[in-house]
All heavy atoms as an XYZ file, in Angstrom:
700
protein
N       0.447    -12.974     44.004
C       0.890    -11.940     43.109
C       0.206    -10.648     43.433
O      -1.059    -10.606     43.559
C       0.651    -12.438     41.684
C       1.023    -11.458     40.674
S       0.808    -11.791     38.892
C       0.541    -13.495     38.742
N       0.894     -9.564     43.455
C       0.332     -8.301     43.767
C      -0.285     -7.704     42.492
O      -0.135     -8.191     41.377
C       1.400     -7.318     44.254
O       2.321     -6.975     43.220
N      -1.123     -6.677     42.709
C      -1.764     -5.942     41.675
C      -0.712     -5.301     40.738
O      -0.980     -5.323     39.472
C      -2.675     -4.931     42.210
N       0.321     -4.777     41.238
C       1.367     -4.194     40.445
C       2.016     -5.210     39.517
O       2.278     -4.955     38.326
C       2.449     -3.444     41.303
N       2.292     -6.423     39.997
C       2.897     -7.397     39.186
C       1.939     -7.972     38.116
O       2.313     -8.151     36.951
C       3.304     -8.590     40.058
C       4.464     -8.357     40.988
C       4.770     -9.486     41.949
O       3.860    -10.370     42.102
O       5.828     -9.536     42.493
N       0.622     -8.023     38.373
C      -0.309     -8.411     37.439
C      -0.459     -7.330     36.332
O      -0.520     -7.730     35.208
C      -1.705     -8.641     38.159
N      -0.450     -6.156     36.763
C      -0.506     -5.021     35.758
C       0.693     -4.977     34.828
O       0.663     -4.840     33.666
C      -0.691     -3.672     36.463
N       1.878     -5.280     35.458
C       3.141     -5.321     34.661
C       3.145     -6.460     33.689
O       3.505     -6.312     32.530
C       4.378     -5.363     35.622
N       2.653     -7.610     34.163
C       2.526     -8.757     33.265
C       1.566     -8.510     32.093
O       1.807     -8.843     30.981
C       2.084     -9.998     34.091
C       1.977    -11.172     33.214
C       1.505    -12.362     33.966
N       2.608    -12.830     34.845
C       2.573    -13.957     35.540
N       1.534    -14.662     35.537
N       3.636    -14.287     36.267
N       0.396     -7.932     32.461
C      -0.529     -7.570     31.365
C       0.036     -6.565     30.377
O      -0.186     -6.715     29.199
C      -1.789     -7.016     32.068
C      -2.905     -6.593     31.094
C      -3.600     -7.845     30.490
O      -3.520     -8.821     31.059
O      -4.114     -7.648     29.279
N       0.725     -5.569     30.886
C       1.391     -4.622     29.961
C       2.395     -5.220     29.072
O       2.437     -4.948     27.869
C       2.035     -3.526     30.831
C       1.672     -2.097     30.486
C       2.347     -1.015     31.184
N       3.138     -1.321     32.312
C       2.710     -1.287     33.579
N       1.424     -0.947     33.889
N       3.512     -1.565     34.580
N       3.218     -6.166     29.622
C       4.257     -6.854     28.841
C       3.579     -7.758     27.752
O       4.074     -7.766     26.578
C       5.078     -7.678     29.688
N       2.523     -8.378     28.111
C       1.790     -9.202     27.162
C       1.210     -8.361     26.034
O       1.231     -8.781     24.825
C       0.641    -10.014     27.853
C      -0.186    -10.850     26.951
C       0.531    -11.957     26.311
O       1.529    -12.416     26.754
N       0.075    -12.379     25.066
N       0.628     -7.219     26.395
C       0.088     -6.301     25.424
C       1.186     -5.798     24.414
O       0.954     -5.771     23.204
C      -0.617     -5.187     26.078
C      -1.474     -4.345     25.140
S      -2.373     -2.977     25.958
C      -3.056     -3.694     27.370
N       2.302     -5.450     24.962
C       3.387     -4.952     24.150
C       3.874     -6.046     23.232
O       4.224     -5.731     22.036
C       4.538     -4.442     25.080
C       4.239     -3.136     25.764
C       5.221     -2.693     26.738
O       6.137     -3.467     27.086
N       5.185     -1.440     27.169
N       4.006     -7.249     23.662
C       4.450     -8.390     22.793
C       3.401     -8.573     21.659
O       3.746     -8.806     20.461
C       4.581     -9.665     23.570
C       5.879     -9.726     24.380
C       6.103    -11.132     24.887
N       5.059    -11.604     25.816
C       5.031    -11.440     27.118
N       6.036    -10.748     27.671
N       4.114    -11.935     27.885
N       2.119     -8.459     21.972
C       1.147     -8.602     20.920
C       1.158     -7.501     19.904
O       1.052     -7.768     18.694
C      -0.272     -8.691     21.607
C      -1.453     -8.830     20.638
C      -1.404    -10.107     19.850
O      -0.740    -11.139     20.285
O      -2.005    -10.222     18.770
N       1.365     -6.305     20.366
C       1.439     -5.172     19.479
C       2.706     -5.331     18.537
O       2.591     -5.122     17.321
C       1.520     -3.822     20.237
C       0.156     -3.523     20.894
C       1.887     -2.682     19.341
C       0.215     -2.391     21.830
N       3.796     -5.750     19.123
C       5.042     -5.905     18.363
C       4.821     -7.032     17.306
O       5.225     -6.917     16.179
C       6.188     -6.289     19.216
N       4.109     -8.078     17.686
C       3.905     -9.149     16.702
C       2.993     -8.696     15.549
O       3.247     -9.076     14.400
C       3.139    -10.321     17.425
C       2.892    -11.500     16.544
C       1.976    -12.559     17.162
N       0.592    -12.073     17.408
C      -0.294    -12.044     16.390
N       0.056    -12.425     15.169
N      -1.481    -11.591     16.607
N       1.967     -7.922     15.909
C       1.105     -7.434     14.795
C       1.826     -6.442     13.894
O       1.612     -6.512     12.642
C      -0.110     -6.786     15.438
C      -1.111     -7.699     16.000
C      -2.346     -7.041     16.574
O      -2.468     -5.822     16.515
N      -3.157     -7.808     17.208
N       2.659     -5.601     14.442
C       3.458     -4.707     13.632
C       4.442     -5.356     12.677
O       4.669     -4.928     11.537
C       4.163     -3.595     14.496
C       3.187     -2.589     15.150
C       4.046     -1.728     16.083
C       2.456     -1.786     14.127
N       5.024     -6.399     13.165
C       5.996     -7.174     12.349
C       5.206     -7.714     11.113
O       5.778     -7.802     10.016
C       6.566     -8.321     13.122
C       7.720     -7.933     13.937
C       8.547     -9.142     14.470
N       7.732    -10.093     15.174
C       7.458    -10.097     16.472
N       8.002     -9.221     17.265
N       6.713    -10.952     17.027
N       4.020     -8.201     11.259
C       3.278     -8.690     10.130
C       2.771     -7.622      9.134
O       2.536     -7.991      7.965
N       2.802     -6.410      9.490
C       2.337     -5.333      8.544
C       3.477     -4.759      7.708
O       3.222     -4.091      6.760
C       1.740     -4.232      9.390
C       0.271     -4.454      9.629
C      -0.170     -5.191     10.676
C      -0.830     -4.022      8.935
N      -1.549     -5.197     10.622
C      -1.955     -4.525      9.569
C      -0.952     -3.269      7.767
C      -3.243     -4.240      9.060
C      -2.224     -2.996      7.296
C      -3.341     -3.510      7.950
N       4.740     -5.055      8.009
C       5.827     -4.399      7.254
C       5.795     -4.642      5.807
O       5.747     -3.662      4.977
C       7.091     -4.903      7.813
O       7.152     -4.648      9.202
C       8.302     -4.190      7.193
N       5.624     -5.894      5.337
C       5.586     -6.115      3.873
C       4.359     -5.617      3.223
O       4.431     -5.163      2.111
C       5.658     -7.714      3.606
C       4.480     -8.368      3.995
C       4.200     -9.022      5.253
C       3.277     -8.650      3.201
N       2.978     -9.565      5.207
C       2.393     -9.342      3.976
C       2.961     -8.342      1.903
C       1.149     -9.844      3.532
C       1.718     -8.738      1.415
C       0.872     -9.494      2.235
N       3.285     -5.569      3.993
C       2.021     -4.993      3.372
C       2.129     -3.484      3.101
O       1.724     -3.015      2.116
C       0.862     -5.232      4.335
C       0.569     -6.742      4.494
C      -0.544     -6.935      5.472
N      -1.786     -6.743      4.677
C      -2.915     -7.092      5.209
N      -3.049     -7.612      6.395
N      -4.046     -6.949      4.553
N       2.760     -2.841      4.063
C       2.959     -1.383      3.900
C       3.839     -1.050      2.682
O       3.570     -0.116      1.936
C       3.522     -0.751      5.112
C       2.489     -0.605      6.253
C       3.105      0.189      7.410
C       1.986      0.304      8.498
N       2.484      1.059      9.627
N       4.869     -1.824      2.524
C       5.797     -1.682      1.405
C       4.998     -1.846      0.088
O       5.130     -1.042     -0.864
C       6.945     -2.610      1.484
C       7.766     -2.598      0.237
C       7.863     -2.236      2.701
N       4.240     -2.904     -0.005
C       3.413     -3.285     -1.217
C       2.409     -2.146     -1.481
O       2.256     -1.663     -2.561
C       2.696     -4.579     -1.060
C       1.764     -4.851     -2.164
C       3.779     -5.750     -1.089
N       1.723     -1.721     -0.377
C       0.734     -0.658     -0.566
C       1.309      0.579     -1.118
O       0.810      1.251     -2.020
C      -0.025     -0.395      0.779
C      -0.817      0.866      0.766
C      -0.843     -1.618      1.180
N       2.366      1.066     -0.430
C       2.996      2.320     -0.884
C       3.534      2.218     -2.275
O       3.435      3.122     -3.131
C       4.089      2.770      0.022
C       3.528      3.306      1.378
C       4.049      2.801      2.618
C       2.593      4.276      1.405
C       3.567      3.279      3.801
C       2.087      4.792      2.606
C       2.608      4.263      3.730
O       2.102      4.737      4.992
N       4.100      1.030     -2.611
C       4.637      0.826     -3.961
C       3.552      0.937     -5.070
O       3.689      1.608     -6.076
C       5.421     -0.434     -4.068
N       2.405      0.178     -4.754
C       1.325      0.187     -5.725
C       0.709      1.600     -5.892
O       0.477      2.036     -7.056
C       0.288     -0.723     -5.296
C       0.518     -2.200     -5.444
C      -0.546     -3.076     -4.789
C       0.670     -2.617     -6.914
N       0.464      2.246     -4.838
C      -0.090      3.627     -4.875
C       0.839      4.546     -5.584
O       0.382      5.394     -6.474
C      -0.480      4.129     -3.463
C      -0.905      5.570     -3.505
C      -1.572      3.278     -2.930
N       2.079      4.534     -5.260
C       3.056      5.506     -5.929
C       3.149      5.217     -7.410
O       3.125      6.086     -8.224
C       4.401      5.430     -5.159
C       4.286      6.077     -3.846
C       5.450      6.056     -6.053
C       5.481      5.924     -2.916
N       3.387      3.956     -7.760
C       3.462      3.556     -9.173
C       2.128      3.884     -9.908
O       2.219      4.497    -11.004
C       3.849      2.096     -9.340
C       3.635      1.680    -10.828
C       5.223      1.793     -8.859
N       1.019      3.610     -9.344
C      -0.250      3.987     -9.965
C      -0.389      5.480    -10.177
O      -0.833      5.943    -11.208
N      -0.033      6.230     -9.140
C      -0.144      7.673     -9.226
C       0.836      8.232    -10.318
O       0.433      9.163    -11.075
C       0.195      8.283     -7.884
N       2.006      7.688    -10.429
C       2.999      8.105    -11.437
C       2.481      7.800    -12.843
O       2.596      8.565    -13.756
C       4.354      7.502    -11.222
C       5.165      7.971    -10.066
C       6.413      7.172     -9.848
C       5.466      9.473    -10.183
N       1.829      6.643    -12.955
C       1.244      6.334    -14.349
C       0.137      7.268    -14.665
O       0.064      7.786    -15.799
C       0.728      4.884    -14.268
C       1.924      3.904    -14.307
C      -0.194      4.519    -15.513
C       1.576      2.432    -14.164
N      -0.768      7.586    -13.728
C      -1.818      8.474    -13.931
C      -1.278      9.906    -14.294
O      -1.768     10.547    -15.234
C      -2.818      8.631    -12.738
C      -3.700      9.766    -12.902
C      -3.540      7.341    -12.640
N      -0.269     10.333    -13.551
C       0.344     11.661    -13.821
C       0.981     11.687    -15.239
O       0.786     12.653    -16.002
C       1.373     12.027    -12.710
C       0.600     12.372    -11.442
C       2.202     13.268    -13.186
C       1.561     12.485    -10.240
N       1.733     10.578    -15.560
C       2.352     10.541    -16.827
C       1.307     10.539    -17.969
O       1.431     11.214    -18.993
C       3.211      9.266    -16.974
C       3.780      9.146    -18.299
O       4.404      9.937    -18.839
N       3.515      7.926    -18.956
N       0.240      9.830    -17.771
C      -0.816      9.752    -18.800
C      -1.410     11.103    -18.947
O      -1.762     11.512    -20.079
C      -1.883      8.713    -18.375
C      -2.762      8.320    -19.428
N      -2.365      7.505    -20.573
C      -4.087      8.628    -19.625
C      -3.430      7.416    -21.324
N      -4.467      8.030    -20.815
N      -1.703     11.805    -17.866
C      -2.259     13.150    -17.971
C      -1.325     14.115    -18.756
O      -1.777     14.864    -19.647
C      -2.516     13.736    -16.606
O      -3.397     12.841    -15.846
C      -3.184     15.072    -16.594
N      -0.091     14.043    -18.431
C       0.886     14.897    -19.129
C       0.966     14.570    -20.642
O       1.121     15.476    -21.473
C       2.283     14.771    -18.504
C       2.437     15.328    -17.076
C       3.796     15.089    -16.532
C       2.144     16.833    -17.088
N       0.894     13.279    -21.005
C       0.852     12.930    -22.388
C      -0.377     13.458    -23.105
O      -0.241     13.894    -24.274
C       0.911     11.358    -22.464
C       2.203     10.768    -22.052
S       3.676     11.381    -22.935
C       3.290     10.801    -24.541
N      -1.522     13.411    -22.487
C      -2.681     13.994    -23.115
C      -2.565     15.516    -23.257
O      -3.279     16.132    -24.017
C      -3.949     13.560    -22.325
C      -4.417     12.229    -22.769
N      -5.051     11.976    -23.948
C      -4.367     11.042    -22.125
C      -5.360     10.746    -24.108
N      -4.939     10.116    -22.992
N      -1.713     16.133    -22.386
C      -1.678     17.622    -22.443
C      -0.607     17.962    -23.518
O      -0.325     19.148    -23.803
C      -1.206     18.065    -21.076
C      -2.266     18.040    -20.012
S      -1.691     18.447    -18.367
C      -1.215     20.098    -18.592
N       0.108     16.988    -24.105
C       1.000     17.296    -25.240
C       2.454     17.094    -24.901
O       3.331     17.402    -25.734
N       2.819     16.758    -23.753
C       4.246     16.490    -23.385
C       4.603     15.110    -23.742
O       4.549     14.170    -23.005
C       4.409     16.767    -21.857
C       4.142     18.138    -21.339
C       4.256     18.195    -19.821
C       5.062     19.156    -21.963
N       5.016     15.000    -25.026
C       5.286     13.669    -25.581
C       6.774     13.313    -25.493
O       7.563     13.564    -26.330
C       4.804     13.630    -27.079
C       4.837     12.250    -27.637
O       4.905     11.269    -26.896
O       4.649     12.192    -28.921
N       7.132     12.721    -24.431
C       8.520     12.316    -24.185
C       8.828     10.865    -24.174
O       9.935     10.467    -24.177
C       9.004     12.970    -22.851
C       8.273     12.440    -21.666
C       7.116     12.877    -21.173
C       8.615     11.358    -20.824
N       6.689     12.167    -20.054
C       7.683     11.217    -19.797
C       9.678     10.452    -20.833
C       7.657     10.212    -18.893
C       9.696      9.507    -19.831
C       8.738      9.371    -18.924
N       7.830     10.042    -24.230
C       8.046      8.579    -24.269
C       7.988      8.064    -25.657
O       7.230      8.518    -26.506
C       6.915      7.841    -23.469
C       7.056      8.052    -21.959
S       5.937      6.951    -21.053
C       6.582      5.372    -21.389
N       8.908      7.099    -26.011
C       8.948      6.535    -27.331
C       7.865      5.531    -27.583
O       8.152      4.336    -27.975
C      10.369      5.929    -27.394
C      10.645      5.519    -26.012
C       9.928      6.535    -25.139
N       6.632      5.888    -27.339
C       5.543      4.961    -27.501
C       4.340      5.776    -28.045
O       4.186      6.897    -27.655
C       5.193      4.428    -26.125
C       4.178      3.308    -26.199
S       3.626      2.701    -24.531
C       5.169      2.034    -23.837
N       3.574      5.154    -28.938
C       2.493      5.836    -29.559
C       1.443      6.062    -28.517
O       1.337      5.475    -27.458
C       1.939      5.054    -30.677
O       1.198      3.872    -30.202
N       0.541      7.101    -28.810
C      -0.535      7.469    -27.881
C      -1.504      6.335    -27.675
O      -1.947      6.120    -26.527
C      -1.279      8.672    -28.415
C      -2.218      9.312    -27.464
C      -1.569     10.059    -26.330
O      -0.476     10.571    -26.532
N      -2.109     10.121    -25.201
N      -1.714      5.584    -28.729
C      -2.665      4.384    -28.537
C      -2.155      3.347    -27.614
O      -2.825      2.758    -26.815
N      -0.822      3.068    -27.761
C      -0.177      2.051    -26.906
C      -0.158      2.507    -25.410
O      -0.316      1.749    -24.500
C       1.166      1.726    -27.326
C       1.163      0.851    -28.513
C       2.580      0.377    -28.795
N       2.611     -0.452    -30.013
C       3.607     -0.641    -30.767
N       4.816     -0.021    -30.484
N       3.535     -1.438    -31.835
N       0.054      3.822    -25.264
C       0.064      4.395    -23.928
C      -1.339      4.218    -23.270
O      -1.515      3.925    -22.103
C       0.522      5.763    -23.873
C       2.020      5.845    -23.933
C       2.475      7.253    -23.627
O       1.780      7.986    -22.959
N       3.670      7.528    -24.040
N      -2.372      4.542    -24.101
C      -3.719      4.408    -23.584
C      -4.018      2.972    -23.194
O      -4.744      2.712    -22.184
C      -4.756      4.819    -24.648
C      -4.880      6.376    -24.724
O      -4.483      7.016    -23.683
O      -5.347      6.819    -25.707
N      -3.523      1.997    -23.986
C      -3.757      0.593    -23.732
C      -3.035      0.096    -22.490
O      -3.505     -0.570    -21.650
C      -3.424     -0.201    -24.931
C      -3.673     -1.679    -24.891
C      -5.155     -1.927    -24.709
C      -3.258     -2.351    -26.142
N      -1.694      0.416    -22.439
C      -0.821     -0.154    -21.423
C      -0.635      0.644    -20.171
O      -0.475      0.161    -19.054
C       0.543     -0.516    -22.031
C       0.464     -1.540    -23.081
C       0.856     -1.214    -24.405
C       0.009     -2.795    -22.810
C       0.803     -2.093    -25.372
C      -0.037     -3.660    -23.845
C       0.386     -3.407    -25.093
N      -0.553      1.931    -20.331
C      -0.150      2.820    -19.188
C      -1.103      3.917    -18.974
O      -0.749      5.039    -18.611
C       1.266      3.372    -19.342
N      -2.410      3.720    -19.256
C      -3.399      4.741    -19.150
C      -4.066      4.801    -17.844
O      -3.621      4.288    -16.841
N      -5.190      5.471    -17.836
C      -5.989      5.611    -16.674
C      -6.377      4.259    -16.035
O      -6.344      4.141    -14.756
C      -7.247      6.416    -16.939
C      -6.977      7.805    -17.409
C      -7.077      8.251    -18.725
C      -6.574      8.952    -16.684
N      -6.685      9.562    -18.761
C      -6.455     10.020    -17.496
C      -6.379      9.125    -15.339
C      -6.096     11.274    -17.038
C      -5.982     10.371    -14.847
C      -5.855     11.403    -15.673
N      -6.789      3.289    -16.803
C      -7.251      2.009    -16.147
C      -6.128      1.375    -15.308
O      -6.375      0.950    -14.225
C      -7.669      1.139    -17.285
C      -7.929      2.070    -18.406
C      -7.010      3.260    -18.283
N      -4.967      1.264    -15.875
C      -3.843      0.634    -15.172
C      -3.487      1.441    -13.898
O      -3.263      0.880    -12.819
C      -2.619      0.439    -16.010
C      -1.416     -0.148    -15.346
C      -1.742     -1.566    -14.850
C      -0.286     -0.240    -16.297
N      -3.409      2.717    -14.036
C      -3.062      3.582    -12.926
C      -4.080      3.512    -11.836
O      -3.794      3.317    -10.645
N      -5.375      3.538    -12.198
C      -6.440      3.409    -11.229
C      -6.438      2.057    -10.603
O      -6.709      1.982     -9.346
N      -6.245      1.013    -11.332
C      -6.206     -0.337    -10.687
C      -5.078     -0.465     -9.697
O      -5.252     -1.016     -8.665
C      -6.046     -1.446    -11.847
C      -5.747     -2.741    -11.205
C      -7.358     -1.488    -12.568
N      -3.942      0.087    -10.005
C      -2.828     -0.020     -9.081
C      -3.072      0.792     -7.746
O      -2.794      0.324     -6.657
C      -1.478      0.501     -9.725
C      -0.929     -0.438    -10.735
C       0.257      0.255    -11.444
C      -0.537     -1.779    -10.229
N      -3.647      1.924     -7.967
C      -3.974      2.752     -6.753
C      -5.032      2.059     -5.897
O      -4.945      1.957     -4.644
C      -4.460      4.194     -7.146
C      -5.028      4.924     -6.029
C      -3.291      4.927     -7.721
N      -6.100      1.589     -6.552
C      -7.126      0.858     -5.815
C      -6.614     -0.395     -5.143
O      -7.020     -0.713     -4.057
C      -8.298      0.548     -6.709
C      -9.136      1.764     -7.117
C     -10.239      1.291     -8.155
C      -9.753      2.449     -5.945
N      -5.724     -1.128     -5.827
C      -5.187     -2.380     -5.320
C      -4.331     -1.959     -4.008
O      -4.440     -2.696     -2.995
C      -4.313     -3.104     -6.256
N      -3.594     -0.938     -4.092
C      -2.901     -0.491     -2.873
C      -3.786     -0.145     -1.768
O      -3.567     -0.549     -0.582
N      -4.863      0.514     -2.007
C      -5.780      0.907     -0.947
C      -6.533     -0.336     -0.381
O      -6.743     -0.450      0.854
C      -6.851      1.901     -1.423
C      -6.259      3.308     -1.602
C      -6.737      4.099     -2.642
C      -5.280      3.816     -0.805
C      -6.172      5.365     -2.785
C      -4.711      5.016     -0.992
C      -5.211      5.850     -1.977
N      -6.895     -1.259     -1.215
C      -7.562     -2.521     -0.821
C      -6.652     -3.321      0.111
O      -7.003     -3.738      1.208
C      -8.080     -3.325     -2.016
C      -8.471     -4.720     -1.531
C      -9.210     -2.599     -2.643
N      -5.414     -3.507     -0.341
C      -4.495     -4.278      0.466
C      -4.210     -3.550      1.869
O      -4.096     -4.170      2.858
C      -3.128     -4.529     -0.349
C      -3.342     -5.427     -1.447
C      -2.098     -5.020      0.603
C      -2.196     -5.567     -2.388
N      -4.077     -2.217      1.767
C      -3.791     -1.483      2.923
C      -4.963     -1.416      3.906
O      -4.782     -1.320      5.175
N      -6.193     -1.573      3.411
C      -7.392     -1.501      4.269
C      -7.745     -2.875      4.907
O      -8.531     -2.915      5.790
N      -7.048     -3.923      4.494
C      -7.417     -5.187      5.126
C      -6.746     -5.358      6.418
O      -5.654     -4.816      6.611
C      -6.955     -6.359      4.148
C      -7.672     -6.429      2.830
C      -7.128     -7.524      1.970
O      -6.049     -8.023      2.220
N      -7.876     -7.822      0.943
N      -7.450     -6.028      7.333
C      -6.819     -6.264      8.629
C      -6.144     -7.608      8.634
O      -6.619     -8.564      7.986
C      -7.870     -6.154      9.768
O      -8.862     -7.182      9.474
C      -8.465     -4.863      9.881
N      -5.028     -7.751      9.296
C      -4.315     -9.026      9.337
C      -5.137    -10.065     10.140
O      -5.838     -9.709     11.098
C      -3.021     -8.722     10.036
C      -3.218     -7.520     10.819
C      -4.246     -6.728     10.073
N      -5.108    -11.310      9.708
C      -5.832    -12.324     10.367
C      -5.138    -12.656     11.726
O      -3.892    -12.694     11.788
C      -5.920    -13.560      9.516
O      -4.688    -14.026      9.234
N      -5.895    -12.876     12.729
C      -5.354    -13.200     14.094
C      -5.178    -14.707     14.111
O      -6.069    -15.507     13.858
C      -6.349    -12.780     15.120
N      -3.926    -15.042     14.410
C      -3.600    -16.467     14.615
C      -3.224    -16.702     16.040
O      -2.388    -16.017     16.626
C      -2.389    -16.834     13.722
O      -1.291    -16.006     14.006
C      -2.819    -16.714     12.211
N      -3.872    -17.621     16.681
C      -3.624    -17.956     18.016
C      -3.412    -19.388     18.269
O      -3.991    -20.195     17.549
C      -4.736    -17.452     18.931
C      -4.778    -15.865     18.939
C      -5.585    -15.425     20.073
C      -5.500    -13.937     20.114
N      -5.935    -13.363     21.300
């Protein structure tokens, strides 16, 4: 086998491995973006409610409990944690 054939085989193997790893990340990216976006929207909504823009049919206390800073922060952090994990290598 020539050096060119060996290099081509190595390149093909590397491309297959990259494609395999990218296929495994698709669902994770969707989950990460969804968590971060939903969390950010909750934080923005909560901030607007505290500024006096009362458009939701829910009391301020319930919003603080269910859709406040803690829930928004947890969703954003969960998205970042899931996004920061590396996929496990299976061979």
